[in-house]
N, C-alpha and C positions, 0 to 999 in steps of 0.2 A: 452538495450544491445541484442544483436541478440540472437537466441535461440541456436546457434552453440558456442557461448561463454560460457565460465564456469563462474558461479556465483561467484563473489568476496567474497560473504559472506558465501558460501560452505567451509568447512574444507577440505584442500587437503589431497591426500594420503599420507601414511608415506613413507619417504625415507629410503631405507636400510641403515643398519649401515655399515661401513667398515669391521667388524669382521663377517657379515653374521649372527649375531644374531638378535633377534626381534630389528627392528629399533626403534630408539627413537621416540616420538611423534614429527612431524613436527610443526613449530609455525605456527598459524593461517595465512591465505592469506592476501596480502595487501589489503586496501580498495580502493587505488586509486594510481594512479601514474601519473607523468608529463614527458613530452618529454624533454629531456634536450637540450638546446640549447647550444651550447658551451660545455656543459655537454651532449646535446643531440647529438646523433649519431645514425645513423641509421645502415644500413648493405649495402652491396655491392652485387652484383650478388654471387650466391653460388659458381658454380665451374667456370662459365663463365661470360665474361663480356658482353657488349651490342650486340655484334655482335654474340655471342653464343659460341665463341671459349674460350677455357678454358685459364683462366689466369696462365701464367708460376709463380713457385715460385720465390719469389724475393731471391736474393742472402742475406746471413747473414750479418748483419751490426755490426761493433764493437759496445759494449755497452760502455756508457760514463757516468762514476759517475757523479752524478750531483753535481756541485760545491757549492750547497748549503746543501747538503744532510749530516747527520751524519752518522757514521757508513757504510762507503762504501763497497759494496760487494767486497769482496777478488776475485782477479783474479783466475779464473780458471787454474789449471795446463794444462787443454787439449786445445790446439790451437783452435782458431775460425777457422770454414770453410773459406777458401779463396773466394774472387769473382770470379766466372768462368770469363776466358778470360781476367782479369786483369792480370798486369805484374807479380804479386807475385802468380799468379796461376800456379801450377805444376801438369800437369796430370800425373798419374802413369798409366804404360802401364800394360797389364794382364801378361806379361811374368816376369816383375819385381814382381809382387804380386805372381805368382805362383811358388811352391816351384820347380818344373820340369823346369820351365823356358820356358813353353810352353804356348800358349794361350788357353782357353778353347774353345770347341767346339762350335761355332757359335756366339764368341764374337766379339763386333764391333772393328775395330782397334781404338787405343787410340795413340794420339799423345802426346810425351813429349816434354815440352817447357824447354829448357837447357837456363837459362840466362847469359849474361857475367859476369866476375867476377865484382866486385863494388869496386872501389878504396877508400881507406880510407882518411879523411881529414888529414892534417899534424898538429900537435901539437907540442909545443915545450916541452922540457924536464921536465920543473917544471909544466906542466899542465897534471897531470896524473890521474885527476877525474874532472867529469862535476861539475862546480860550482853551487851554489844556483842560482845565477842570469841565467844561463844557463836553469836549471830546470823551473825556473819562466818563461822564455820566453817561452819553450814547452808547459808549461800549460796555459799560455795566449792564445797561437795559437789554443790550444784546446778547451778552453773554449768560445772563440770567435766564433767559429763554432756553439756553442750551443746559446750563447747570442746575437749575433749581429744579432738582430732580424729585419724581415721585417716589412715595413710600409704601410698601404693602406687606403685612405680615412679617415685618422686620427685614425686608429686603429693598434694596433700591433699584428704580428703574429710570429709564431715559424719559427727558422731560421734552425733547424736539418730536414732534409728531407722537405724542404720547398714546401708548396702547397699540403701537405698529408692531412691537416686538415682543414676544413672550417671556423672555429672559431677562434676569436682573443686570445691572451694569456696575454692581458695587466691586469692591475690593477682592471679595471671595470669588466673585465670577471672573475678574481679571486674570487672578492666578489659575483658576481653572481653564481660562482660554490659552494661557501661555503653555500649561500642561498639554492641552490638546493639540497645540502646534508641534509640539515635540512627538507626540503619538503621532500625527499625519506625518510627519518628516520621516520617522521610522518606517511607518507602513510604505512610504515611497521610496524605501532604500536610501534614505539621506538626500533626497531631491527635494528642491521648492518646487518644481513644475515638471510636468510630462510633455510639453509644449515644445517643438524644436526652434529655439530661438537663436538669431544671428544677429548681433549689434543692434538690440531693441533700442529705441529712443524715447518711447512713452508707454508706461504700463499702469493700468488701473486695477486696483483691489478692491471689489465689490464687499462691503461689509467687513472692514478691515479690523474691527475688535480694538485690541490693544496695538494694533500696527506692527506686531512683531514679524508677520511674513514681508510686509512691505518694506520694513527696514533691512531685512536680511538680503531681498531682492535688490533693493538700493545699494547696498555693499558688493553683491555680486555682479552688480551692471552698472559701475558708476557712470557711464555715459548716457544712461537711461534716467528719466524724470519718473519716480514711481509715486502715484497718487493714492491714497488711500481714503476710502469715504465711509461713513458710519452714521447711525443716529445718535451715538453718544461720543463725548469728547473726553475719552479716558485714555488716548495715547500719550507717549511720554513727551517731555518737552525737548530733549535733546536728541535729535536724529541727524542722519546723514545728511548733507546739503541737498543732494538731488531726491530727497523725500520730502513729502507734503501730505497734509492730511484735511479732509473737508469735511464738515458737518452737512449731511445730504440724505436725502430720501430716493434710493435708487427706484422707486416705484412711480416717481413723479416724472414729469417730462425732463430728460436729459438735456443740460446746456452744453455739454461736451462737444468740440467741432466734429462734424462728419470726418471719417476717413482719417483719423488721428492717432489711434493707439495700435502698437504693435502686439499687445497681449491684455486682454481683460479676464481677469481670474476671480472666481468665486467658489468659496469654499465653506461647507457646513453652515449655509444659510436656513437651516431647520427652523421651519415656523416662522421664516420672515416675509415670505412673497405670496402675495394671492395671485398673481398672473404672470406664471414663467414665461410664457410665450410672448408676452409683451415685453418683457426684461430681455429676452434674446433678441427681438426684433431691434430693440434700442442699441443693445450690443453691436449687432451686426451694423448697423449705421456708424457707429463710432469707430470702428474698426478699420485700419486700411486694407485695401485689396489684398489678398494673400495672408492677413494676419490671422490671429488665433483667439479663441474663445475658450476657455478651460474650466471645467466643474469639477469638484470632488465634493459628491454629495451622497449621503446614505438615504437609504429606504428603510424606513422604521417598522416595518415587518418584523417581528421577532421570529428566529428560525431555529432549527434543532433538527439534526439528521438523524440521532439515534433515541428520538422518545425518552429521554432523560428529565424532560420538564413535564409535569403533571398539566392537564388542560386547566385545572382551576388553581395554579399555581400564583402566588401575589406578583410574580413578575409577569405573568401572563395578563392577569386582572390589570396591572399598571398600563402595560403596553396597549390593551383595548381601550382603556380609558384615554391615554394620551392621544390615541389616533383619532378618537372619537371627538375629543375636545378641540384638537387644532382644527378638524372639518367645521365644528359649529364656529369656530373663531374666523373660519374662511381662509386658511392658511394651512392647507394639507401638507402633512409630513411623509407621504408615502407615495408621490409622484415621480421619485427618480426613474422608474422603469420607461416613463413616457417623455423624458427629456429630448432623446434622441430625435423621435418622430417630429416634436417641436422644432428641433433644430432644422430638420430637414425642410419643415414647412415655411420656415422662415427665408431660406436659402443657403444654408450653410453646406459645405461639401467636404468630402473626404473626412468623416466622421469616424474617430476611433472610439469604443466604449470598451472599457475593461472593469470587470465585476469581480470583487474580491470579497473573501469573508474578513468580519471584523469581530474575532471572539469578545466575549463579552467578561472572560475571566481566563487565567491562564492554564485552559485545560487541555490546548493541543499538545501533540508530542514535539512537533516542529519548534525548535529554539526561537526562531524569528518571530512564529506565530505566537509561541508562548510569550514572549517578552510583551508583543502588541497587546496580547490578552491581558498581561499584568497592567500596563498602563490604561488600557480602556477601562478596566474594572475600577481603578481608581478615578479615572475620568467619570464614568458613569455614576459611581456612589456620590461624586462631589456635585455632579448635575442634577441628581434627582430632584432637591427641594425646588431649585429654579426652575426647573422645567414642569413641576406640578403646582405650585402653590396659585401663581396667577391664572393659569389654564382652568386646573379644576374647580377653583372657587368661582369663577366668572362664568365657565361653560356649564358644567356639573352642578354647580351651587352646592358643593362639599364644603363642610365645616372643616376648618383648619385641623382641628383635634383628629378629625377622622382621617384626613390626609396624612398626618404625622403617624397614625398608627399602621395605615397602608405601608408608607415608606419604611417604616421600620421592619415590615416583613420582608419588602422586597430587598431591601440590603441583606437579610438571611439569604434570601435564594442567591443574589449575585456571588455571595460569599461560599456557596454550598459547591463543593468541588464535583459533586457527583451531576451537577447540572451543566450541560454543554450547550449553551447558547450563542447566536451570532446574528448580526445584521450585514446585510449587502452594502457594499461601499461602491459607489458609481465613479469612476474617473473616467472623463468625457474631454476629448479634445476635437475641437472643429474649426475649420478654416473657412475665411470668407473667400469665394473664388476671386480671381485675378480680375475677371470682367463679369459684369452683373448683366 
């Protein structure tokens, strides 16, 4: 590991407690971590896209309660922000907002869109209420927008906001995500989180996947309401009463109340986020003063300390293609080293970062790392196809047959005991200050 990297065996500094009193001892740092494929997600450019231009904030998307989720989130009495430019968006002019009726000095002119009156459909006198069949038809319509999945090259992908996420959401991928959860827990020495929590009341799991982390957190903290959101409705039907799931796009404008969460957790969002700094900004606003944002994210740069992998090895070729394709897709997978700086710029304090090695096979001598490497090898092998098909066909225009030939060679490299590669896993805990 490079000299600039923090030693995974060194104890991390303590995170400040929300009360401002002496902070509880932070749990020991993870010893290794994997890049999650399908659970892997990397990052996108901080504030700017590939051209250097800032990505405009996306319009708020209506949250759709997962049809499988128990305890759906109650609808907020506050109206969601309308999409700018949509037929329903009505701008308010400065004169209407001002008590005096005059526009503030220097205010830009605002156009108010007045829509024509909408005529109501005609119903007979004995149809005074919508029937159950009416409600069912609307629900079916809404559900179909989430569950009418897309299929490419034999794999299933999410339907809500199609194309936003590079990995599949089929049963094969769900099983891999659950394996990845076990791997992550092993890498964190059995812990679900590194943030020092005391009686949390509200927790958000960004990109919850199968919901396994959110469910285990709900069991661990029965007094907390744990919300998991994702683009795919693949969470189980039966969950703890204090857990719920939402179909939502975290890159849209958040509709969560400000200052409401004790912990916002984000793990292996490899290839999912275009603008990480904006994600951190929205998380900052949604956290209570003194509360925590926690990330467990890989850097997809392939590393080797003993030169045991040839420069032209298929595994190295695949990694270069993967990083390049994600950049073309505008969802970089190797921005993890920049997260801390982005968090500081947003306003977080007491940031702790622990960087550990995630072996790609059971080559380490240390038993714990060897176990992690074994699970990571299985995880990587299972993720390869899902990580490659959509990205390589769309970004590099590679034929599926050519991709499959390359993947067969990559699998041989991963199983080769003489090749000792790893990724860096970044475990980051950041606190929102008590006063802004």
